Every structure is written in C-alpha cells, then in structure tokens.
C-alpha positions as CSV (number, residue, x, y, z in Angstrom):
1,M,23.8,75.2,-31.7
2,A,25.2,79.1,-31.3
3,F,24.9,79.3,-35.2
4,F,21.1,78.8,-35.1
5,T,21.3,81.4,-32.3
6,T,23.0,83.6,-34.1
7,A,20.6,83.2,-37.6
8,I,17.1,83.5,-35.9
9,T,19.1,86.5,-33.9
10,T,19.9,88.2,-37.6
11,L,16.9,87.0,-38.6
12,K,14.8,89.1,-36.1
13,T,17.3,92.0,-36.7
14,L,16.3,91.9,-40.6
15,V,12.6,91.5,-40.2
16,C,12.3,94.6,-38.0
17,A,14.4,96.6,-40.1
18,I,12.0,95.9,-43.0
19,G,8.8,96.3,-41.2
20,A,10.3,100.4,-39.8
21,G,10.8,101.0,-43.5
22,L,7.5,100.1,-44.7
23,A,6.3,102.3,-41.7
24,A,8.4,105.0,-42.3
25,W,7.2,104.6,-46.4
26,G,3.8,104.8,-45.1
27,V,4.3,107.6,-42.7
28,I,5.7,109.2,-46.0
29,N,3.0,108.7,-48.3
30,L,0.3,109.5,-45.7
31,L,2.0,113.1,-45.2
32,E,2.3,113.3,-48.9
33,G,-1.2,112.4,-49.4
34,Y,-2.4,115.4,-47.0
35,G,0.0,118.0,-48.3
36,T,-1.8,117.3,-51.8
37,D,-4.7,116.5,-50.8
38,N,-4.7,113.2,-52.7
39,P,-6.8,110.8,-51.3
40,G,-5.5,108.2,-53.1
41,A,-1.9,109.0,-51.4
42,K,-3.6,109.1,-48.1
43,S,-5.2,105.5,-48.4
44,Q,-2.2,103.6,-49.8
45,G,0.0,105.7,-46.9
46,I,-2.6,104.5,-43.8
47,K,-2.5,100.9,-45.0
48,Q,1.3,100.7,-45.5
49,F,1.3,102.3,-41.8
50,M,-1.2,100.1,-40.2
51,A,0.1,96.9,-42.6
52,N,3.1,96.7,-39.7
C-alpha cells in the first residue's frame, strides 16, 4: 500500500509542476502580447493562463 501512496504523491507533484509551468508560459505570452501590441499573443496568453 505504501507504493501506491508514494506513486499518488509523486503524480500530484508532477501535475502541479506541469500546471505551474503552463501558467508561467501563459503569463509570459500575455506580457509579450502587451509589449508588442499583438492581439493574437494576448489571446493565446490569456487562454493558457486561464486553462490552469
């Protein structure tokens, strides 16, 4: 049973790390969009940020 507990804890950590990475990527895209006044980049950044 300890194996399953360890596996679930590891998966939780992995999913949180992936979500944080995607949120950071979305924020970067959003800031790039505001920096260049590119509406496409703003939209993509908001979508990636809000998906998490």
